[in-house]
VMD Tcl script that builds the backbone (N, CA, C; Angstrom):
set m [mol new atoms 501]
animate dup $m
set s [atomselect $m all]
$s set {name element resname resid chain x y z} {
  {N N MET 1 A 18.867 23.540 9.161}
  {CA C MET 1 A 17.467 23.584 9.542}
  {C C MET 1 A 17.033 22.289 10.227}
  {N N TYR 2 A 17.452 21.112 9.687}
  {CA C TYR 2 A 17.021 19.842 10.251}
  {C C TYR 2 A 17.861 19.415 11.446}
  {N N ASN 3 A 18.808 20.257 11.869}
  {CA C ASN 3 A 19.551 19.984 13.087}
  {C C ASN 3 A 18.803 20.504 14.302}
  {N N LEU 4 A 17.714 21.234 14.059}
  {CA C LEU 4 A 16.877 21.754 15.136}
  {C C LEU 4 A 15.777 20.757 15.451}
  {N N ILE 5 A 15.293 20.825 16.672}
  {CA C ILE 5 A 14.120 20.020 17.006}
  {C C ILE 5 A 12.916 20.715 16.387}
  {N N MET 6 A 12.179 19.976 15.565}
  {CA C MET 6 A 11.054 20.554 14.834}
  {C C MET 6 A 9.788 19.757 15.106}
  {N N ARG 7 A 8.647 20.435 15.033}
  {CA C ARG 7 A 7.347 19.747 15.086}
  {C C ARG 7 A 7.051 19.309 13.661}
  {N N ILE 8 A 6.865 18.016 13.465}
  {CA C ILE 8 A 6.573 17.503 12.134}
  {C C ILE 8 A 5.219 16.800 12.135}
  {N N HIS 9 A 4.645 16.675 10.945}
  {CA C HIS 9 A 3.304 16.114 10.795}
  {C C HIS 9 A 3.306 15.025 9.730}
  {N N SER 10 A 2.532 14.001 9.989}
  {CA C SER 10 A 2.361 12.906 9.050}
  {C C SER 10 A 1.501 13.350 7.872}
  {N N PHE 11 A 1.439 12.479 6.880}
  {CA C PHE 11 A 0.590 12.709 5.714}
  {C C PHE 11 A -0.792 12.104 5.970}
  {N N GLU 12 A -1.722 12.427 5.105}
  {CA C GLU 12 A -3.035 11.788 5.133}
  {C C GLU 12 A -2.876 10.326 4.728}
  {N N PRO 13 A -3.774 9.467 5.165}
  {CA C PRO 13 A -3.651 8.057 4.770}
  {C C PRO 13 A -3.925 7.888 3.281}
  {N N ILE 14 A -3.307 6.885 2.719}
  {CA C ILE 14 A -3.651 6.415 1.376}
  {C C ILE 14 A -4.584 5.238 1.623}
  {N N VAL 15 A -5.846 5.403 1.319}
  {CA C VAL 15 A -6.837 4.374 1.644}
  {C C VAL 15 A -8.083 4.586 0.797}
  {N N ASN 16 A -8.771 3.493 0.511}
  {CA C ASN 16 A -10.105 3.572 -0.066}
  {C C ASN 16 A -10.933 2.418 0.495}
  {N N SER 17 A -12.180 2.347 0.120}
  {CA C SER 17 A -13.099 1.370 0.712}
  {C C SER 17 A -12.763 -0.075 0.344}
  {N N GLU 18 A -11.896 -0.284 -0.620}
  {CA C GLU 18 A -11.528 -1.636 -1.038}
  {C C GLU 18 A -10.318 -2.186 -0.286}
  {N N CYS 19 A -9.654 -1.367 0.505}
  {CA C CYS 19 A -8.451 -1.814 1.206}
  {C C CYS 19 A -8.786 -2.874 2.255}
  {N N ARG 20 A -7.949 -3.928 2.276}
  {CA C ARG 20 A -8.146 -5.038 3.209}
  {C C ARG 20 A -7.021 -5.139 4.228}
  {N N ILE 21 A -5.894 -4.510 3.926}
  {CA C ILE 21 A -4.782 -4.456 4.872}
  {C C ILE 21 A -4.245 -3.030 4.920}
  {N N ILE 22 A -3.480 -2.730 5.961}
  {CA C ILE 22 A -2.837 -1.429 6.078}
  {C C ILE 22 A -1.390 -1.644 6.527}
  {N N ILE 23 A -0.497 -0.871 5.958}
  {CA C ILE 23 A 0.896 -0.866 6.387}
  {C C ILE 23 A 1.113 0.432 7.151}
  {N N LEU 24 A 1.647 0.300 8.359}
  {CA C LEU 24 A 1.881 1.470 9.209}
  {C C LEU 24 A 3.358 1.683 9.456}
  {N N GLY 25 A 3.809 2.908 9.216}
  {CA C GLY 25 A 5.139 3.337 9.618}
  {C C GLY 25 A 5.005 4.197 10.858}
  {N N SER 26 A 6.102 4.793 11.286}
  {CA C SER 26 A 6.050 5.662 12.470}
  {C C SER 26 A 5.635 7.070 12.050}
  {N N ILE 27 A 6.516 7.786 11.344}
  {CA C ILE 27 A 6.253 9.134 10.821}
  {C C ILE 27 A 7.300 9.399 9.747}
  {N N PRO 28 A 7.003 10.208 8.730}
  {CA C PRO 28 A 7.966 10.415 7.648}
  {C C PRO 28 A 9.284 11.040 8.118}
  {N N GLY 29 A 10.349 10.632 7.440}
  {CA C GLY 29 A 11.656 11.229 7.657}
  {C C GLY 29 A 11.791 12.542 6.903}
  {N N ILE 30 A 12.932 13.166 7.066}
  {CA C ILE 30 A 13.184 14.494 6.484}
  {C C ILE 30 A 12.976 14.516 4.977}
  {N N GLU 31 A 13.569 13.562 4.267}
  {CA C GLU 31 A 13.470 13.562 2.801}
  {C C GLU 31 A 12.032 13.319 2.343}
  {N N SER 32 A 11.321 12.448 3.024}
  {CA C SER 32 A 9.915 12.211 2.684}
  {C C SER 32 A 9.084 13.470 2.908}
  {N N LEU 33 A 9.355 14.172 4.005}
  {CA C LEU 33 A 8.643 15.426 4.273}
  {C C LEU 33 A 8.949 16.472 3.203}
  {N N ARG 34 A 10.213 16.545 2.803}
  {CA C ARG 34 A 10.609 17.506 1.765}
  {C C ARG 34 A 9.887 17.208 0.456}
  {N N LYS 35 A 9.825 15.932 0.091}
  {CA C LYS 35 A 9.192 15.523 -1.164}
  {C C LYS 35 A 7.670 15.410 -1.053}
  {N N GLN 36 A 7.161 15.382 0.195}
  {CA C GLN 36 A 5.735 15.162 0.440}
  {C C GLN 36 A 5.269 13.830 -0.151}
  {N N GLU 37 A 6.079 12.794 0.128}
  {CA C GLU 37 A 5.791 11.439 -0.331}
  {C C GLU 37 A 6.130 10.438 0.769}
  {N N TYR 38 A 5.264 9.456 0.951}
  {CA C TYR 38 A 5.625 8.349 1.830}
  {C C TYR 38 A 6.872 7.671 1.269}
  {N N TYR 39 A 7.809 7.371 2.141}
  {CA C TYR 39 A 9.031 6.645 1.800}
  {C C TYR 39 A 9.752 7.288 0.611}
  {N N GLY 40 A 9.954 8.595 0.722}
  {CA C GLY 40 A 10.578 9.364 -0.351}
  {C C GLY 40 A 12.094 9.333 -0.376}
  {N N HIS 41 A 12.724 8.835 0.677}
  {CA C HIS 41 A 14.184 8.765 0.698}
  {C C HIS 41 A 14.639 7.689 -0.292}
  {N N PRO 42 A 15.561 8.014 -1.198}
  {CA C PRO 42 A 15.963 7.032 -2.216}
  {C C PRO 42 A 16.603 5.763 -1.644}
  {N N GLN 43 A 17.129 5.830 -0.426}
  {CA C GLN 43 A 17.732 4.639 0.177}
  {C C GLN 43 A 16.727 3.810 0.977}
  {N N ASN 44 A 15.520 4.321 1.185}
  {CA C ASN 44 A 14.499 3.514 1.838}
  {C C ASN 44 A 13.970 2.532 0.794}
  {N N LYS 45 A 13.924 1.279 1.133}
  {CA C LYS 45 A 13.571 0.223 0.176}
  {C C LYS 45 A 12.093 -0.146 0.170}
  {N N PHE 46 A 11.258 0.672 0.819}
  {CA C PHE 46 A 9.831 0.346 0.922}
  {C C PHE 46 A 9.219 0.007 -0.437}
  {N N TRP 47 A 9.337 0.917 -1.384}
  {CA C TRP 47 A 8.676 0.707 -2.668}
  {C C TRP 47 A 9.295 -0.458 -3.428}
  {N N ASP 48 A 10.612 -0.604 -3.405}
  {CA C ASP 48 A 11.256 -1.738 -4.084}
  {C C ASP 48 A 10.796 -3.058 -3.485}
  {N N VAL 49 A 10.711 -3.117 -2.165}
  {CA C VAL 49 A 10.287 -4.342 -1.488}
  {C C VAL 49 A 8.825 -4.649 -1.812}
  {N N LEU 50 A 7.971 -3.651 -1.700}
  {CA C LEU 50 A 6.543 -3.901 -1.926}
  {C C LEU 50 A 6.257 -4.329 -3.363}
  {N N TYR 51 A 6.856 -3.636 -4.313}
  {CA C TYR 51 A 6.693 -4.059 -5.713}
  {C C TYR 51 A 7.306 -5.453 -5.903}
  {N N GLY 52 A 8.417 -5.712 -5.236}
  {CA C GLY 52 A 9.091 -6.999 -5.352}
  {C C GLY 52 A 8.244 -8.168 -4.878}
  {N N VAL 53 A 7.477 -7.988 -3.808}
  {CA C VAL 53 A 6.648 -9.101 -3.323}
  {C C VAL 53 A 5.518 -9.431 -4.300}
  {N N PHE 54 A 5.155 -8.460 -5.123}
  {CA C PHE 54 A 4.133 -8.697 -6.143}
  {C C PHE 54 A 4.758 -8.987 -7.511}
  {N N LYS 55 A 6.104 -9.068 -7.537}
  {CA C LYS 55 A 6.853 -9.361 -8.763}
  {C C LYS 55 A 6.519 -8.376 -9.877}
  {N N GLU 56 A 6.470 -7.105 -9.501}
  {CA C GLU 56 A 6.198 -6.039 -10.461}
  {C C GLU 56 A 7.352 -5.043 -10.464}
  {N N LYS 57 A 7.509 -4.353 -11.580}
  {CA C LYS 57 A 8.552 -3.343 -11.719}
  {C C LYS 57 A 8.078 -2.052 -11.054}
  {N N PRO 58 A 8.893 -1.467 -10.158}
  {CA C PRO 58 A 8.462 -0.243 -9.461}
  {C C PRO 58 A 8.199 0.930 -10.409}
  {N N ASP 59 A 7.156 1.682 -10.098}
  {CA C ASP 59 A 6.856 2.914 -10.820}
  {C C ASP 59 A 7.733 4.024 -10.272}
  {N N ASN 60 A 8.030 5.001 -11.101}
  {CA C ASN 60 A 8.814 6.155 -10.656}
  {C C ASN 60 A 7.933 7.271 -10.111}
  {N N GLU 61 A 6.747 7.403 -10.662}
  {CA C GLU 61 A 5.859 8.498 -10.262}
  {C C GLU 61 A 5.105 8.135 -8.983}
  {N N TYR 62 A 5.071 9.084 -8.057}
  {CA C TYR 62 A 4.413 8.850 -6.781}
  {C C TYR 62 A 2.923 8.558 -6.950}
  {N N SER 63 A 2.271 9.241 -7.875}
  {CA C SER 63 A 0.834 8.994 -8.088}
  {C C SER 63 A 0.586 7.550 -8.517}
  {N N LEU 64 A 1.492 6.978 -9.281}
  {CA C LEU 64 A 1.354 5.580 -9.702}
  {C C LEU 64 A 1.652 4.626 -8.551}
  {N N LYS 65 A 2.560 5.003 -7.672}
  {CA C LYS 65 A 2.840 4.190 -6.489}
  {C C LYS 65 A 1.605 4.120 -5.595}
  {N N LYS 66 A 0.934 5.248 -5.421}
  {CA C LYS 66 A -0.280 5.254 -4.604}
  {C C LYS 66 A -1.365 4.389 -5.253}
  {N N LEU 67 A -1.490 4.494 -6.558}
  {CA C LEU 67 A -2.468 3.683 -7.285}
  {C C LEU 67 A -2.137 2.192 -7.166}
  {N N PHE 68 A -0.852 1.870 -7.211}
  {CA C PHE 68 A -0.406 0.483 -7.024}
  {C C PHE 68 A -0.916 -0.070 -5.694}
  {N N LEU 69 A -0.732 0.706 -4.617}
  {CA C LEU 69 A -1.210 0.275 -3.300}
  {C C LEU 69 A -2.707 -0.013 -3.332}
  {N N LEU 70 A -3.465 0.965 -3.778}
  {CA C LEU 70 A -4.922 0.846 -3.757}
  {C C LEU 70 A -5.410 -0.290 -4.657}
  {N N ASN 71 A -4.760 -0.481 -5.801}
  {CA C ASN 71 A -5.150 -1.568 -6.703}
  {C C ASN 71 A -4.911 -2.945 -6.082}
  {N N HIS 72 A -4.025 -3.010 -5.099}
  {CA C HIS 72 A -3.759 -4.268 -4.408}
  {C C HIS 72 A -4.500 -4.375 -3.064}
  {N N GLY 73 A -5.359 -3.410 -2.758}
  {CA C GLY 73 A -6.127 -3.467 -1.510}
  {C C GLY 73 A -5.318 -3.107 -0.282}
  {N N ILE 74 A -4.255 -2.302 -0.490}
  {CA C ILE 74 A -3.352 -1.939 0.594}
  {C C ILE 74 A -3.500 -0.461 0.937}
  {N N ALA 75 A -3.739 -0.181 2.210}
  {CA C ALA 75 A -3.743 1.192 2.719}
  {C C ALA 75 A -2.372 1.479 3.331}
  {N N LEU 76 A -2.035 2.761 3.450}
  {CA C LEU 76 A -0.748 3.163 4.009}
  {C C LEU 76 A -0.941 4.393 4.874}
  {N N TRP 77 A -0.350 4.362 6.061}
  {CA C TRP 77 A -0.440 5.505 6.967}
  {C C TRP 77 A 0.683 5.412 7.983}
  {N N ASP 78 A 0.715 6.369 8.881}
  {CA C ASP 78 A 1.675 6.373 9.975}
  {C C ASP 78 A 0.931 6.334 11.299}
  {N N VAL 79 A 1.567 5.781 12.308}
  {CA C VAL 79 A 0.977 5.723 13.638}
  {C C VAL 79 A 0.922 7.123 14.248}
  {N N ILE 80 A 1.970 7.893 14.017}
  {CA C ILE 80 A 2.090 9.214 14.639}
  {C C ILE 80 A 1.520 10.295 13.720}
  {N N LYS 81 A 0.645 11.113 14.270}
  {CA C LYS 81 A 0.098 12.250 13.531}
  {C C LYS 81 A 1.090 13.403 13.521}
  {N N SER 82 A 1.677 13.694 14.681}
  {CA C SER 82 A 2.692 14.745 14.775}
  {C C SER 82 A 3.584 14.456 15.973}
  {N N CYS 83 A 4.774 15.040 15.919}
  {CA C CYS 83 A 5.730 14.866 17.017}
  {C C CYS 83 A 6.828 15.912 16.871}
  {N N GLU 84 A 7.680 15.946 17.864}
  {CA C GLU 84 A 8.900 16.738 17.772}
  {C C GLU 84 A 10.039 15.773 17.504}
  {N N ARG 85 A 10.935 16.172 16.590}
  {CA C ARG 85 A 12.052 15.300 16.268}
  {C C ARG 85 A 13.188 16.113 15.671}
  {N N LYS 86 A 14.383 15.752 16.043}
  {CA C LYS 86 A 15.596 16.299 15.427}
  {C C LYS 86 A 16.102 15.229 14.469}
  {N N GLY 87 A 16.191 15.547 13.194}
  {CA C GLY 87 A 16.621 14.566 12.207}
  {C C GLY 87 A 15.502 13.613 11.837}
  {N N SER 88 A 15.885 12.402 11.410}
  {CA C SER 88 A 14.897 11.424 10.936}
  {C C SER 88 A 14.780 10.179 11.797}
  {N N ALA 89 A 15.618 10.035 12.797}
  {CA C ALA 89 A 15.635 8.801 13.583}
  {C C ALA 89 A 14.398 8.671 14.472}
  {N N ASP 90 A 13.800 7.475 14.468}
  {CA C ASP 90 A 12.662 7.210 15.346}
  {C C ASP 90 A 13.040 7.369 16.811}
  {N N SER 91 A 14.297 7.119 17.129}
  {CA C SER 91 A 14.739 7.238 18.519}
  {C C SER 91 A 14.716 8.680 19.022}
  {N N ALA 92 A 14.618 9.645 18.097}
  {CA C ALA 92 A 14.597 11.060 18.478}
  {C C ALA 92 A 13.183 11.621 18.613}
  {N N ILE 93 A 12.168 10.790 18.448}
  {CA C ILE 93 A 10.774 11.235 18.502}
  {C C ILE 93 A 10.359 11.561 19.932}
  {N N LYS 94 A 9.702 12.725 20.080}
  {CA C LYS 94 A 9.207 13.163 21.391}
  {C C LYS 94 A 7.853 13.857 21.211}
  {N N ASN 95 A 7.102 13.945 22.295}
  {CA C ASN 95 A 5.823 14.675 22.316}
  {C C ASN 95 A 4.900 14.249 21.169}
  {N N ILE 96 A 4.526 13.010 21.222}
  {CA C ILE 96 A 3.740 12.372 20.162}
  {C C ILE 96 A 2.251 12.693 20.278}
  {N N LYS 97 A 1.641 12.931 19.118}
  {CA C LYS 97 A 0.187 12.926 18.957}
  {C C LYS 97 A -0.105 11.833 17.945}
  {N N LEU 98 A -1.083 10.999 18.244}
  {CA C LEU 98 A -1.370 9.829 17.421}
  {C C LEU 98 A -2.466 10.091 16.399}
  {N N ASN 99 A -2.412 9.331 15.295}
  {CA C ASN 99 A -3.482 9.379 14.313}
  {C C ASN 99 A -4.725 8.678 14.864}
  {N N ASP 100 A -5.868 8.976 14.268}
  {CA C ASP 100 A -7.162 8.483 14.736}
  {C C ASP 100 A -7.512 7.164 14.039}
  {N N PHE 101 A -7.071 6.069 14.636}
  {CA C PHE 101 A -7.334 4.759 14.053}
  {C C PHE 101 A -8.757 4.283 14.306}
  {N N TYR 102 A -9.389 4.782 15.343}
  {CA C TYR 102 A -10.788 4.405 15.582}
  {C C TYR 102 A -11.647 4.847 14.395}
  {N N SER 103 A -11.469 6.069 13.946}
  {CA C SER 103 A -12.217 6.559 12.783}
  {C C SER 103 A -11.808 5.831 11.510}
  {N N LEU 104 A -10.508 5.632 11.325}
  {CA C LEU 104 A -10.034 4.975 10.104}
  {C C LEU 104 A -10.644 3.586 9.959}
  {N N PHE 105 A -10.613 2.788 11.036}
  {CA C PHE 105 A -11.126 1.430 10.943}
  {C C PHE 105 A -12.658 1.397 10.892}
  {N N THR 106 A -13.319 2.373 11.480}
  {CA C THR 106 A -14.778 2.465 11.373}
  {C C THR 106 A -15.177 2.804 9.942}
  {N N GLU 107 A -14.455 3.725 9.320}
  {CA C GLU 107 A -14.760 4.150 7.948}
  {C C GLU 107 A -14.293 3.141 6.902}
  {N N ASN 108 A -13.391 2.237 7.277}
  {CA C ASN 108 A -12.835 1.253 6.342}
  {C C ASN 108 A -12.887 -0.142 6.977}
  {N N PRO 109 A -14.097 -0.681 7.139}
  {CA C PRO 109 A -14.264 -1.933 7.883}
  {C C PRO 109 A -13.683 -3.172 7.202}
  {N N ARG 110 A -13.282 -3.067 5.950}
  {CA C ARG 110 A -12.683 -4.222 5.270}
  {C C ARG 110 A -11.244 -4.457 5.712}
  {N N ILE 111 A -10.614 -3.465 6.346}
  {CA C ILE 111 A -9.234 -3.640 6.802}
  {C C ILE 111 A -9.240 -4.594 7.994}
  {N N LYS 112 A -8.599 -5.737 7.815}
  {CA C LYS 112 A -8.578 -6.768 8.853}
  {C C LYS 112 A -7.170 -7.170 9.266}
  {N N CYS 113 A -6.157 -6.492 8.714}
  {CA C CYS 113 A -4.780 -6.840 9.056}
  {C C CYS 113 A -3.902 -5.588 8.993}
  {N N ILE 114 A -3.083 -5.422 10.024}
  {CA C ILE 114 A -2.119 -4.332 10.094}
  {C C ILE 114 A -0.728 -4.932 9.957}
  {N N PHE 115 A 0.074 -4.353 9.076}
  {CA C PHE 115 A 1.492 -4.690 8.980}
  {C C PHE 115 A 2.278 -3.484 9.465}
  {N N PHE 116 A 3.253 -3.730 10.328}
  {CA C PHE 116 A 4.084 -2.646 10.847}
  {C C PHE 116 A 5.416 -2.647 10.133}
  {N N ASN 117 A 5.768 -1.502 9.547}
  {CA C ASN 117 A 7.065 -1.334 8.914}
  {C C ASN 117 A 8.042 -0.861 9.994}
  {N N GLY 118 A 8.542 -1.795 10.768}
  {CA C GLY 118 A 9.517 -1.486 11.811}
  {C C GLY 118 A 8.944 -1.560 13.210}
  {N N ARG 119 A 9.846 -1.680 14.185}
  {CA C ARG 119 A 9.468 -1.833 15.594}
  {C C ARG 119 A 8.881 -0.566 16.199}
  {N N ALA 120 A 9.376 0.604 15.813}
  {CA C ALA 120 A 8.850 1.840 16.418}
  {C C ALA 120 A 7.354 1.952 16.159}
  {N N ALA 121 A 6.937 1.734 14.909}
  {CA C ALA 121 A 5.512 1.804 14.571}
  {C C ALA 121 A 4.727 0.778 15.376}
  {N N GLU 122 A 5.231 -0.438 15.440}
  {CA C GLU 122 A 4.541 -1.495 16.177}
  {C C GLU 122 A 4.432 -1.164 17.664}
  {N N ASN 123 A 5.538 -0.776 18.273}
  {CA C ASN 123 A 5.540 -0.506 19.714}
  {C C ASN 123 A 4.620 0.654 20.094}
  {N N ILE 124 A 4.674 1.728 19.340}
  {CA C ILE 124 A 3.831 2.892 19.646}
  {C C ILE 124 A 2.359 2.548 19.462}
  {N N PHE 125 A 2.048 1.854 18.368}
  {CA C PHE 125 A 0.659 1.473 18.109}
  {C C PHE 125 A 0.129 0.569 19.224}
  {N N LYS 126 A 0.857 -0.495 19.529}
  {CA C LYS 126 A 0.367 -1.478 20.509}
  {C C LYS 126 A 0.299 -0.911 21.921}
  {N N LYS 127 A 1.100 0.077 22.203}
  {CA C LYS 127 A 1.047 0.726 23.518}
  {C C LYS 127 A -0.227 1.562 23.668}
  {N N ASN 128 A -0.788 2.024 22.550}
  {CA C ASN 128 A -1.892 2.977 22.594}
  {C C ASN 128 A -3.223 2.478 22.038}
  {N N PHE 129 A -3.212 1.374 21.303}
  {CA C PHE 129 A -4.439 0.903 20.653}
  {C C PHE 129 A -4.592 -0.601 20.816}
  {N N SER 130 A -5.854 -1.029 20.797}
  {CA C SER 130 A -6.165 -2.447 20.773}
  {C C SER 130 A -7.388 -2.650 19.882}
  {N N PHE 131 A -7.205 -3.425 18.837}
  {CA C PHE 131 A -8.293 -3.775 17.939}
  {C C PHE 131 A -8.312 -5.300 17.821}
  {N N PRO 132 A -9.047 -5.970 18.700}
  {CA C PRO 132 A -9.002 -7.441 18.766}
  {C C PRO 132 A -9.412 -8.149 17.474}
  {N N ASP 133 A -10.223 -7.500 16.652}
  {CA C ASP 133 A -10.683 -8.134 15.418}
  {C C ASP 133 A -9.746 -7.907 14.237}
  {N N ILE 134 A -8.649 -7.208 14.474}
  {CA C ILE 134 A -7.690 -6.916 13.405}
  {C C ILE 134 A -6.357 -7.572 13.764}
  {N N THR 135 A -5.869 -8.409 12.873}
  {CA C THR 135 A -4.581 -9.077 13.059}
  {C C THR 135 A -3.458 -8.063 12.868}
  {N N SER 136 A -2.394 -8.186 13.647}
  {CA C SER 136 A -1.236 -7.310 13.452}
  {C C SER 136 A 0.023 -8.159 13.282}
  {N N ILE 137 A 0.865 -7.736 12.331}
  {CA C ILE 137 A 2.067 -8.485 11.969}
  {C C ILE 137 A 3.238 -7.515 11.812}
  {N N TYR 138 A 4.325 -7.821 12.490}
  {CA C TYR 138 A 5.552 -7.031 12.370}
  {C C TYR 138 A 6.306 -7.436 11.107}
  {N N LEU 139 A 6.801 -6.431 10.389}
  {CA C LEU 139 A 7.687 -6.641 9.243}
  {C C LEU 139 A 8.978 -5.879 9.501}
  {N N GLY 140 A 10.086 -6.425 9.074}
  {CA C GLY 140 A 11.356 -5.729 9.227}
  {C C GLY 140 A 11.332 -4.394 8.502}
  {N N SER 141 A 11.947 -3.398 9.091}
  {CA C SER 141 A 11.945 -2.040 8.557}
  {C C SER 141 A 12.656 -1.951 7.211}
  {N N THR 142 A 12.129 -1.113 6.351}
  {CA C THR 142 A 12.757 -0.844 5.047}
  {C C THR 142 A 13.670 0.373 5.097}
  {N N SER 143 A 13.811 0.969 6.265}
  {CA C SER 143 A 14.639 2.156 6.455}
  {C C SER 143 A 16.107 1.864 6.178}
  {N N PRO 144 A 16.833 2.853 5.631}
  {CA C PRO 144 A 18.280 2.655 5.441}
  {C C PRO 144 A 19.021 2.499 6.764}
  {N N ALA 145 A 18.415 2.900 7.865}
  {CA C ALA 145 A 19.034 2.716 9.186}
  {C C ALA 145 A 19.054 1.242 9.591}
  {N N HIS 146 A 18.259 0.423 8.911}
  {CA C HIS 146 A 18.184 -1.017 9.196}
  {C C HIS 146 A 18.528 -1.794 7.930}
  {N N ALA 147 A 19.708 -1.524 7.404}
  {CA C ALA 147 A 20.116 -2.089 6.121}
  {C C ALA 147 A 20.145 -3.622 6.154}
  {N N VAL 148 A 19.338 -4.203 5.295}
  {CA C VAL 148 A 19.262 -5.648 5.099}
  {C C VAL 148 A 19.178 -5.849 3.596}
  {N N ALA 149 A 19.715 -6.931 3.100}
  {CA C ALA 149 A 19.643 -7.212 1.661}
  {C C ALA 149 A 18.189 -7.187 1.200}
  {N N ILE 150 A 17.961 -6.565 0.057}
  {CA C ILE 150 A 16.587 -6.400 -0.434}
  {C C ILE 150 A 15.906 -7.751 -0.649}
  {N N LYS 151 A 16.644 -8.766 -1.087}
  {CA C LYS 151 A 16.035 -10.095 -1.276}
  {C C LYS 151 A 15.510 -10.642 0.052}
  {N N GLU 152 A 16.232 -10.375 1.128}
  {CA C GLU 152 A 15.792 -10.835 2.448}
  {C C GLU 152 A 14.516 -10.108 2.876}
  {N N ARG 153 A 14.472 -8.787 2.633}
  {CA C ARG 153 A 13.265 -8.022 2.985}
  {C C ARG 153 A 12.079 -8.486 2.152}
  {N N ILE 154 A 12.294 -8.715 0.866}
  {CA C ILE 154 A 11.203 -9.184 0.007}
  {C C ILE 154 A 10.677 -10.519 0.531}
  {N N CYS 155 A 11.574 -11.373 0.942}
  {CA C CYS 155 A 11.170 -12.661 1.512}
  {C C CYS 155 A 10.329 -12.445 2.778}
  {N N ASP 156 A 10.805 -11.572 3.668}
  {CA C ASP 156 A 10.057 -11.267 4.900}
  {C C ASP 156 A 8.672 -10.712 4.587}
  {N N TRP 157 A 8.613 -9.804 3.634}
  {CA C TRP 157 A 7.374 -9.110 3.314}
  {C C TRP 157 A 6.450 -9.920 2.401}
  {N N SER 158 A 6.883 -11.073 1.928}
  {CA C SER 158 A 6.064 -11.866 1.005}
  {C C SER 158 A 4.792 -12.388 1.657}
  {N N VAL 159 A 4.660 -12.204 2.959}
  {CA C VAL 159 A 3.435 -12.570 3.665}
  {C C VAL 159 A 2.263 -11.667 3.235}
  {N N ILE 160 A 2.555 -10.493 2.708}
  {CA C ILE 160 A 1.485 -9.549 2.343}
  {C C ILE 160 A 0.562 -10.112 1.268}
  {N N PRO 161 A 1.065 -10.535 0.106}
  {CA C PRO 161 A 0.120 -11.073 -0.898}
  {C C PRO 161 A -0.621 -12.301 -0.394}
  {N N LYS 162 A 0.045 -13.130 0.397}
  {CA C LYS 162 A -0.624 -14.322 0.957}
  {C C LYS 162 A -1.767 -13.898 1.875}
  {N N ARG 163 A -1.518 -12.872 2.654}
  {CA C ARG 163 A -2.549 -12.382 3.583}
  {C C ARG 163 A -3.724 -11.780 2.824}
  {N N LEU 164 A -3.439 -11.086 1.734}
  {CA C LEU 164 A -4.509 -10.483 0.935}
  {C C LEU 164 A -5.455 -11.547 0.389}
  {N N LEU 165 A -4.919 -12.720 0.079}
  {CA C LEU 165 A -5.767 -13.804 -0.425}
  {C C LEU 165 A -6.732 -14.301 0.641}
  {N N ASN 166 A -6.352 -14.122 1.920}
  {CA C ASN 166 A -7.187 -14.595 3.030}
  {C C ASN 166 A -8.156 -13.555 3.554}
  {N N GLU 167 A -8.001 -12.315 3.176}
  {CA C GLU 167 A -8.852 -11.243 3.712}
  {C C GLU 167 A -10.030 -10.984 2.806}
}
mol reanalyze $m
mol bondsrecalc $m
mol representation Tube
mol addrep $m
């Protein structure tokens, strides 16, 4: 089934009025879509890295992971609303429709910093949007396609708690 080119859709954002930063990915991979969870692939290190930068033990339940984000003032979404893709690789993405960031940032004015989980998210976003009052920062991808030691990723991503103190 996943060897076919399919139209896939992103999830709704995880956000509330207290969020001060947002982490953006490109669009969920096959396993995340199957599980209906952001970063649902067991080899994606997103949750381990994010919990690691806050020196907390990762939760197993997805509802607790979402609560963890919101309790730290972090929103989560994808740049792409829908696209066609064969498999999970960002390089296979075609016919993109983008999420509505104008509405998101209008409805959540406390968000003042965007972190990109990988180059695809950053490149697509910056090609299509400009928000001069919102800082944007690239972070190395947590995808298993970009395997890096988890300690190195945690070090790279440790800018998040520091940024939250400034927002």
